[in-house]
C-alpha positions in Angstrom: 251.2 15.3 7.8 250.5 13.5 4.5 253.9 12.5 3.0 254.8 12.6 -0.6 258.5 11.4 0.0 259.9 9.3 2.8 263.7 9.7 3.5 265.5 7.1 5.5 268.7 8.3 7.2 269.4 11.7 8.7 273.0 12.2 7.8 274.2 14.9 5.4 272.7 13.2 2.3 269.2 12.6 3.9 269.1 16.0 5.5 270.1 17.8 2.4 267.7 16.0 -0.1 264.8 16.7 2.5 265.7 20.4 2.5 265.9 20.4 -1.4 262.5 18.8 -1.6 260.7 20.6 1.2 261.7 24.0 -0.3 260.0 23.1 -3.4 256.7 22.2 -1.9 257.2 18.4 -1.5 256.0 17.0 1.8 258.9 14.9 3.4 259.1 12.5 6.3 262.7 12.1 7.4 263.4 9.1 9.5 266.7 8.9 11.8 266.9 6.0 14.1 269.4 7.7 16.4 268.0 10.0 18.9 270.7 12.6 18.4 273.6 12.9 16.0 276.8 11.1 16.9 280.4 10.8 15.9 281.0 8.5 13.0 284.3 7.3 11.5 284.9 10.0 8.8 287.5 12.3 7.4 285.1 15.3 8.2 286.5 17.5 5.3 284.1 19.2 3.0 285.7 20.2 -0.4 284.9 23.6 -2.0 282.2 22.2 -4.4 280.6 20.6 -1.3 280.7 24.0 0.5 279.0 25.5 -2.6 276.3 23.0 -2.7 275.7 23.5 1.1 275.4 27.2 0.6 272.9 26.7 -2.3 270.8 24.4 -0.2 270.9 26.4 3.2 272.0 29.8 2.5 274.6 29.6 5.3 277.6 27.6 6.6 278.1 26.1 10.1 280.8 27.6 12.3 283.9 25.5 11.5 287.4 25.9 10.4 288.0 26.8 6.8 290.9 25.2 4.9 292.5 26.7 1.9 294.1 23.6 0.3 296.3 20.5 1.1 299.8 19.8 2.4 301.3 16.5 1.2 304.3 15.1 3.0 306.3 12.2 1.7 309.6 11.0 2.9 310.4 14.1 4.6 309.4 16.4 1.7 306.3 18.4 1.6 304.3 20.3 -1.0 301.5 22.7 -0.6 298.6 23.6 -3.0 295.6 25.9 -2.7 292.1 24.8 -3.8 291.7 26.3 -7.3 288.6 28.3 -6.0 286.9 28.7 -2.8 287.8 27.1 0.6 286.9 23.9 2.3 285.5 23.2 5.7 286.5 20.7 8.5 283.3 19.7 10.3 283.0 17.4 13.1 280.2 14.9 12.2 278.3 15.1 15.3 278.2 18.9 15.1 277.6 19.0 11.3 274.9 16.4 11.3 273.1 18.3 14.2 273.3 21.5 12.4 272.0 20.2 9.1 269.2 18.3 10.7 268.1 21.4 12.4 267.9 23.3 9.1 265.9 20.4 7.7 263.5 20.5 10.7 263.1 24.3 10.1 262.3 23.8 6.4 258.7 24.0 5.4 257.1 20.7 4.5 259.8 18.6 6.3 258.9 16.4 9.3 262.2 15.2 11.0 261.6 12.0 13.1 264.5 11.5 15.3 264.8 8.4 17.3 262.4 6.7 15.0 263.3 3.6 13.0 261.7 3.3 9.7 259.3 0.6 9.0 257.8 0.0 5.6 254.3 1.4 5.2 253.7 1.2 1.5 255.2 4.7 0.6 255.2 5.4 -3.1 258.4 7.3 -3.2 261.5 6.3 -0.9 264.9 7.9 -0.7 267.6 5.7 0.8 270.2 7.7 2.6 271.0 5.2 5.4 274.7 4.6 4.5 276.9 1.9 3.3 274.9 -0.7 5.1 271.6 0.4 3.6 268.6 -1.8 4.3 267.6 -1.0 0.7 270.6 -2.9 -0.7 268.5 -6.0 -0.5 266.6 -4.5 -3.5 269.6 -2.7 -5.1 272.6 -4.7 -4.2 276.1 -3.3 -3.3 279.5 -4.6 -3.0 282.8 -3.3 -1.4 285.2 -1.7 -3.8 288.3 -1.8 -1.5 287.7 -4.8 0.8 291.2 -4.7 1.9 291.2 -1.2 3.3 290.6 -0.1 6.9 290.0 3.4 8.2 290.3 4.9 11.7 289.4 8.4 13.0 289.5 10.3 16.3 290.2 13.8 17.6 293.1 15.0 19.7 294.0 18.2 21.7 297.5 19.4 22.0 298.7 18.8 18.5 301.3 21.5 17.5 301.7 23.3 14.3 298.1 23.1 13.0 297.6 25.0 9.7 294.7 26.1 7.6 295.2 23.1 5.3 294.4 19.4 5.4 297.7 17.6 5.9 298.2 14.3 4.3 301.3 12.1 5.4 302.1 9.2 3.4 303.9 6.3 5.2 304.5 2.7 4.2 302.0 1.5 6.8 299.3 3.9 5.6 298.1 7.5 5.2 297.6 9.9 8.0 295.3 13.0 7.8 295.4 16.0 10.1 293.0 18.9 10.0 291.7 21.6 12.6 288.3 21.2 14.0 288.2 24.3 16.0 289.1 25.2 19.7 292.6 23.7 19.6 291.2 20.3 18.6 292.3 18.4 15.5 290.9 15.5 13.4 293.3 12.6 13.0 292.3 9.9 10.5 294.4 7.0 9.2 293.7 4.7 6.2 295.5 1.3 6.1 295.7 -1.7 3.8 294.5 -4.7 5.9 298.0 -6.4 6.0 299.4 -3.3 7.7 296.5 -2.5 9.9 296.9 -2.4 13.7 294.3 -1.3 16.4 296.8 1.4 17.6 297.4 2.6 14.1 296.9 6.3 14.9 299.2 6.3 17.7 301.8 4.2 15.7 301.7 6.7 12.8 301.9 9.7 15.0 305.2 8.4 16.3 306.5 6.6 13.1 306.4 9.7 10.9 309.5 11.7 11.8 307.7 15.0 11.0 305.0 14.4 13.6 306.9 13.1 16.6 307.7 16.4 18.1 304.2 17.8 17.2 302.4 14.9 18.8 304.4 14.7 22.1 301.5 16.4 24.2 298.4 15.0 22.3 295.5 13.9 24.3 292.6 11.9 22.7 289.3 13.8 23.0 287.0 11.3 21.3 287.0 7.6 20.8 288.9 6.0 18.0 286.4 4.8 15.5 286.9 2.2 12.8 285.4 1.6 9.4 285.9 -1.4 7.1 285.7 -2.3 4.3 286.3 1.1 2.5 284.6 2.0 -0.7 281.3 0.8 -1.9 279.9 0.3 -5.5 276.2 0.1 -6.3 275.5 -0.8 -9.9 271.9 0.4 -9.7 270.9 3.6 -8.1 267.2 3.7 -8.7 264.2 1.5 -9.0 260.5 2.3 -9.4 259.7 4.3 -6.2 263.3 4.2 -4.8 266.3 6.4 -5.2 269.7 5.8 -3.4 271.8 9.0 -2.2 274.9 9.5 -0.1 276.9 6.5 0.9 274.0 4.3 0.2 274.5 5.2 -3.5 278.2 4.2 -3.4 281.2 5.6 -1.7 284.8 6.3 -3.0 287.8 5.3 -1.0 288.1 8.0 1.6 291.6 8.8 0.3 289.7 11.3 -2.1 288.1 13.1 0.8 285.0 13.5 -1.4 282.4 11.5 0.5 280.4 14.4 2.0 280.8 16.7 -0.9 279.4 13.9 -3.2 276.4 13.6 -0.9 275.7 17.4 -0.9 276.2 17.9 -4.5 273.7 15.0 -5.3 270.9 16.5 -3.2 269.4 19.0 -5.8 269.8 16.6 -8.8 268.0 14.0 -6.7 265.2 16.3 -5.8 264.9 17.5 -9.5 264.6 13.8 -10.5 262.0 12.9 -7.9 259.9 16.0 -8.9 260.2 15.5 -12.6 259.8 11.7 -12.4 263.1 11.2 -14.4 264.9 9.2 -11.9 267.2 8.0 -14.7 268.7 11.5 -15.1 269.8 11.4 -11.4 271.2 7.9 -11.9 273.3 8.9 -14.9 274.7 12.0 -13.2 275.4 10.3 -9.9 277.1 7.4 -11.6 279.4 9.8 -13.6 280.2 11.6 -10.3 280.9 8.3 -8.7 283.3 7.0 -11.5 285.3 10.2 -11.3 285.7 9.8 -7.6 286.7 6.0 -8.0 289.3 6.8 -10.6 290.8 9.6 -8.4 291.0 7.2 -5.6 292.7 4.6 -7.7 295.2 7.1 -8.9 296.0 8.5 -5.3 296.4 4.9 -4.0 299.0 4.2 -6.7 300.8 7.4 -5.7 300.6 6.5 -2.1 302.7 3.2 -2.9 305.5 5.1 -4.5 308.4 5.3 -2.0 311.6 7.0 -1.5 313.3 9.2 -3.9 310.7 8.3 -6.6 307.8 9.6 -4.3 309.7 12.9 -3.7 310.4 13.4 -7.3 306.8 12.8 -8.3 305.5 15.0 -5.5 307.6 17.9 -6.9 306.2 17.8 -10.4 304.8 21.4 -10.3 301.5 20.5 -12.0 300.7 17.3 -10.1 299.0 18.4 -6.9 297.1 21.4 -8.5 295.9 19.1 -11.2 294.6 16.5 -8.5 292.8 19.3 -6.7 291.2 20.4 -10.0 290.0 16.9 -10.4 288.8 16.5 -6.8 286.8 19.7 -7.1 285.3 18.7 -10.5 287.0 21.4 -12.5 288.9 19.0 -14.7 288.2 15.5 -16.0 290.2 12.6 -14.7 291.7 10.9 -17.8 295.0 9.8 -19.3 295.7 13.1 -20.9 295.1 15.0 -17.6 297.5 12.7 -15.7 300.2 12.8 -18.4 300.3 16.6 -18.5 300.7 16.7 -14.7 303.7 14.2 -14.4 305.5 14.7 -17.6 
């Protein structure tokens, strides 16, 4: 097969851009060095705009639990909010990556090469979708945006009280996320500042957060605890002649936004458009704008996560705050001073 575009990395970003290109007649070689998809440290949530992008790309969705919004818990007080439109998905990364790679392999013009490490062969157009430690950062340098943050993720069985929302618990030692992944299993992910990080951080938070002690009495870990550090990545330049970065290789917000996979999927069609038209600058402008919004949202959420006690409870109960944050997260509202002030005043 003569290749027009080479994609390096078979995660959601690489598979999605390969599908977008293949369906428009572009011949694609997709390299993935792993022989089969595997678990990765990830929050595994796909926000509604990511679900819409996935439907546009594939015309279908994987079999995975749907979530209708978020539940925030601070100092014993909780507030719930629905997504302004649509539903999100919680998708285990090993299952989702396999599902999406299968759709890529079934797409005309796409040659998926699993278990094959990419080696440069003079290709004219490259798409780097090989993650935060992309080999192409030697050409387009990157740097951590949150070097003092650490993430852990795993799955458990036996967690009581699972709901059709992503639950976010704020604690002085970090943030804990719970979400159903199907079959009675749940994702458990935790984010820490390095000063409060501990290797048993997930077990610690499950027992340190009063609202979770009873719910977590019978939990059994079903997958290994995986770690990721540092969190967040900034890439000043996203394109160069014959090269385009996408997914985490193009920059990643702090996972507190839950926007990583949605950002990868919503970038796929603009990236394909740019490659076909030759206007890589258009993709770069759009992707940088999306990344800035995600970074600002992360900064705001991190500030909110440090508010403790009565002040945190009072802030959480501002009627417009959580719906506004969801509007920003799903790209329905810009994140600026006016938006935030209207939410908290």
